[in-house]
C-alpha positions as a printed Julia matrix, in Angstrom:
300×3 Matrix{Float64}:
   0.0     0.0     0.0
   2.96    2.37    0.58
   3.41    3.32   -3.09
  -0.3     3.94   -3.58
  -0.56    5.8    -0.28
   2.27    8.11   -1.28
   0.7     8.95   -4.63
  -2.77    9.4    -3.18
  -1.38   11.66   -0.46
   0.37   13.78   -3.09
  -2.94   14.19   -4.95
  -5.45   14.37   -2.1
  -3.45   15.35    0.98
  -5.05   14.88    4.41
  -8.31   13.77    2.8
  -6.79   10.28    2.59
  -7.6     8.54    5.88
  -6.04    5.39    7.34
  -7.91    2.68    9.29
 -11.16    4.58    8.87
 -14.09    3.07   10.79
 -16.91    2.28    8.38
 -19.73    1.53   10.84
 -20.71    5.2    10.98
 -21.16    5.19    7.19
 -23.51    2.19    6.99
 -27.24    2.09    7.69
 -26.64   -1.01    9.84
 -24.1     1.0    11.88
 -21.92   -2.09   11.66
 -18.51   -2.59   10.06
 -14.8    -2.63   10.72
 -12.16   -0.26    9.31
 -11.05    0.46    5.76
  -7.29    0.26    5.25
  -7.5     3.57    3.4
 -10.55    5.78    2.87
 -11.03    8.67    0.46
 -13.94   10.98   -0.33
 -13.85   12.01   -4.01
 -15.75   15.09   -5.16
 -15.97   14.78   -8.94
 -15.47   12.42  -11.86
 -11.84   13.5   -12.37
 -10.94   12.66   -8.76
 -12.79    9.34   -8.99
 -10.93    8.4   -12.17
  -7.56    9.42  -10.72
  -8.03    7.41   -7.5
  -9.24    4.31   -9.34
  -6.41    4.47  -11.87
  -3.8     4.72   -9.11
  -5.28    1.78   -7.21
  -5.38   -0.27  -10.4
  -1.76    0.56  -11.27
  -0.64   -0.58   -7.8
  -2.9    -3.7    -7.88
  -4.7    -2.57   -4.71
  -8.39   -3.52   -4.33
 -10.76   -0.57   -4.65
 -14.36   -0.52   -3.35
 -16.97    2.25   -3.64
 -19.11    2.35   -0.5
 -22.04    4.47   -1.67
 -24.55    5.37    1.05
 -23.85    2.2     3.02
 -27.35    0.75    2.68
 -28.25   -2.78    1.63
 -24.87   -4.12    2.67
 -23.14   -5.7     5.63
 -19.5    -4.76    6.18
 -17.36   -7.38    7.92
 -16.17   -6.75   11.47
 -12.64   -7.03   10.06
 -13.36   -4.22    7.63
 -12.35   -3.81    4.0
  -8.84   -4.26    2.7
  -7.37   -1.85    0.19
  -8.91    1.5    -0.76
 -12.51    2.47   -0.02
 -13.97    5.38   -1.97
 -17.06    7.41   -1.19
 -18.68    9.8    -3.66
 -19.01   13.39   -2.43
 -21.49   16.18   -3.1
 -20.29   16.64   -6.68
 -22.07   13.38   -7.48
 -25.4    14.5    -5.99
 -26.67   16.74   -8.8
 -30.09   16.08  -10.35
 -30.82   17.67  -13.74
 -34.14   17.78  -15.63
 -34.64   18.05  -19.39
 -38.24   17.43  -20.36
 -39.02   13.79  -19.67
 -35.35   12.97  -19.15
 -33.52   13.15  -15.82
 -29.84   12.72  -15.01
 -29.05   11.94  -11.36
 -25.61   11.69   -9.81
 -24.82    8.35   -8.21
 -24.61    9.93   -4.74
 -28.03   11.6    -4.97
 -30.45   10.11   -2.49
 -32.96    7.87   -4.22
 -35.87    9.11   -2.11
 -34.97   12.74   -2.95
 -34.93   11.9    -6.65
 -38.38   10.31   -6.37
 -39.76   13.39   -4.61
 -38.3    15.8    -7.16
 -39.67   13.87  -10.13
 -43.14   14.0    -8.61
 -42.79   17.77   -8.13
 -41.9    18.04  -11.84
 -44.95   15.98  -12.83
 -42.92   12.99  -13.99
 -44.08    9.42  -13.43
 -42.03    6.25  -13.03
 -40.03    6.67   -9.83
 -42.78    6.98   -7.22
 -41.79    3.56   -5.87
 -38.56    5.17   -4.65
 -40.37    6.97   -1.83
 -38.76    5.92    1.4
 -36.14    3.66   -0.21
 -32.9     4.41    1.65
 -29.62    4.84   -0.1
 -28.26    6.46   -3.22
 -29.18    6.36   -6.89
 -25.99    4.41   -7.59
 -26.8     1.82   -4.95
 -30.35    1.53   -6.23
 -29.03    0.92   -9.72
 -26.6    -1.79   -8.61
 -29.43   -3.69   -6.92
 -32.08   -2.81   -9.52
 -34.15   -1.43   -6.67
 -37.88   -1.84   -6.92
 -41.07   -1.89   -4.9
 -44.84   -1.67   -5.28
 -44.78   -2.61   -8.97
 -41.9    -0.36  -10.07
 -38.2    -0.92  -10.57
 -35.12    0.85  -11.9
 -34.85   -1.33  -15.01
 -38.07    0.13  -16.44
 -36.91    3.74  -16.49
 -33.1     3.72  -16.89
 -31.77    4.58  -20.36
 -28.03    4.93  -19.65
 -25.47    4.49  -16.88
 -22.28    6.55  -16.78
 -19.25    5.56  -14.75
 -15.57    4.81  -14.47
 -13.73    1.56  -15.1
 -10.92    0.28  -12.89
  -8.35    1.77  -15.27
  -9.82    5.24  -14.75
 -11.45    5.33  -18.19
 -14.98    6.75  -18.47
 -17.65    4.5   -19.96
 -21.38    4.7   -20.62
 -23.58    1.61  -20.6
 -26.9     0.88  -22.28
 -29.64   -0.95  -20.32
 -28.68   -4.19  -22.09
 -25.06   -3.75  -21.0
 -26.18   -3.13  -17.42
 -27.75   -6.59  -17.38
 -30.84   -5.9   -15.3
 -32.43   -8.82  -13.46
 -34.54   -9.2   -10.33
 -32.77   -7.22   -7.57
 -29.42   -7.35   -9.32
 -27.43   -6.17  -12.31
 -24.46   -7.54  -14.24
 -22.27   -4.45  -14.33
 -18.67   -4.84  -15.51
 -16.26   -5.87  -12.77
 -14.93   -2.95  -10.7
 -17.1    -0.44  -12.59
 -18.13    2.54  -10.4
 -21.32    4.42  -11.28
 -21.06    8.21  -11.54
 -24.51    9.14  -12.92
 -27.71    7.55  -14.21
 -30.02    8.75  -17.0
 -33.76    8.14  -16.7
 -36.61    8.57  -19.17
 -39.92    9.08  -17.4
 -43.52    9.74  -18.44
 -45.67   12.82  -18.01
 -47.96   12.57  -15.01
 -50.51   14.62  -13.13
 -48.8    15.94   -9.96
 -51.77   15.46   -7.64
 -52.2    11.82   -8.74
 -48.48   11.21   -8.35
 -48.48   12.72   -4.86
 -51.43   10.54   -3.91
 -49.52    7.47   -5.07
 -46.44    8.52   -3.07
 -48.58    9.04    0.04
 -50.05    5.57   -0.4
 -46.6     4.01   -0.69
 -45.35    5.98    2.32
 -48.23    4.74    4.48
 -47.53    1.13    3.49
 -43.83    1.46    4.31
 -44.5     3.01    7.71
 -46.95    0.27    8.65
 -44.8    -2.62    7.45
 -41.15   -1.75    7.94
 -39.06   -1.08   11.07
 -37.84    2.49   11.38
 -36.76    2.62   15.02
 -33.51    0.62   14.73
 -30.6     0.54   12.29
 -31.06   -1.96    9.46
 -30.04   -2.58    5.85
 -33.48   -3.03    4.32
 -34.77   -6.37    3.1
 -32.38   -9.18    3.94
 -33.59  -11.72    1.35
 -34.94  -11.5    -2.18
 -38.47  -12.76   -2.76
 -38.33  -16.25   -4.32
 -40.39  -16.67   -7.53
 -44.07  -16.53   -6.62
 -43.37  -16.27   -2.87
 -42.67  -13.61   -0.27
 -39.51  -13.99    1.8
 -41.08  -12.24    4.78
 -43.95  -14.73    4.96
 -41.58  -17.69    4.64
 -39.41  -16.31    7.44
 -42.4   -15.65    9.67
 -43.78  -19.14    9.06
 -40.39  -20.55   10.06
 -40.58  -18.7    13.39
 -37.89  -16.12   12.65
 -39.76  -13.01   13.79
 -37.96  -11.7    16.88
 -35.2   -14.33   16.65
 -32.01  -12.93   18.19
 -28.31  -13.54   17.92
 -26.44  -11.36   20.38
 -27.45   -7.75   19.65
 -28.93   -8.51   16.22
 -32.53   -9.63   15.73
 -35.16  -10.24   13.1
 -37.69   -7.44   13.41
 -40.96   -8.08   15.25
 -42.62   -5.84   12.66
 -41.37   -7.47    9.45
 -39.56  -10.81    9.39
 -37.44   -9.89    6.35
 -35.58   -7.18    8.27
 -32.7    -7.7    10.68
 -32.19   -4.81   13.1
 -29.2    -3.69   15.13
 -30.37   -3.51   18.75
 -27.23   -1.58   19.65
 -23.7    -2.9    19.37
 -24.49   -5.78   17.03
 -21.6    -7.32   15.12
 -21.48   -8.31   11.47
 -20.81  -11.86   12.63
 -24.08  -11.91   14.57
 -26.04  -10.65   11.57
 -24.42  -13.18    9.28
 -25.19  -15.98   11.74
 -28.87  -14.94   11.71
 -28.87  -14.94    7.91
 -27.5   -18.49    7.81
 -29.92  -19.65   10.52
 -32.84  -18.24    8.54
 -31.75  -19.91    5.32
 -31.46  -23.26    7.1
 -34.88  -22.98    8.75
 -36.73  -21.89    5.61
 -35.04  -24.62    3.61
 -36.12  -27.17    6.2
 -39.67  -25.89    6.63
 -40.57  -24.83    3.07
 -37.96  -26.38    0.84
 -37.0   -22.92   -0.44
 -33.43  -21.64   -0.65
 -33.49  -17.94    0.19
 -31.04  -15.7    -1.67
 -29.68  -12.72    0.3
 -30.49   -9.27   -1.05
 -28.07   -7.59    1.34
 -24.46   -7.69    0.11
 -21.7    -9.0     2.37
 -18.49   -7.06    1.78
 -15.05   -6.96    3.32
 -12.8    -9.58    4.9
 -14.76  -12.49    6.42
């Protein structure tokens, strides 16, 4: 790391941090340290940092908003990047919208409704960034990213800029097939004209459903498992007796069985143990193999 650290320090100065604790940057409030951590403010800085890491053969990971993932208690080796405010811009051009990868997904949904644009109302209340939502092909209540994305702009490991078509993104249920080590910088959407009052009514309906169904009083990473074809993971977990199941300071929510919450001081190991326990129980009780939606990252 010494060669990379020297070159990064020359370019970014004190902004490069060593042994940076990641728990405070994740919605789970769980996670060990990053060997090196850097906040990049624009596409040029992102490209420079990625190119340097690639040249020194040091792993590089973009953290995003820290939702929908579980960072190991041992942390992440190599360089961890986080996109700064320069990646939060949202621009409107008729029915087309370009959103920076660091823009909050829920904010984007709200702004499109204000502009009378339909297609992203499902994003109300979804935590995390536009980039994170794209990676996971976020969706809810009948909508999903794949239906409205027309282009994805980002940076390859070498530092080269690249734009991807929807086919190149490889959208599938709650996942994409982005090129390895590709970091999203911005996403282009094409939406439909809508009547603002009807759109606001739809958003209010979605908000009420989220509040009634999902835990909001404890740190969590959103849905833990993907819904199997024709089934609901939450119902399978509840039928298997997982609601309220605890492992140390981590527990399946009493409100929704497909959420694991941090009761305060939970470890990544405890969360992972609950995930494995749930998969075993649902397999035994329903013959269904649950696939995690939350991403496990770092050194396990």
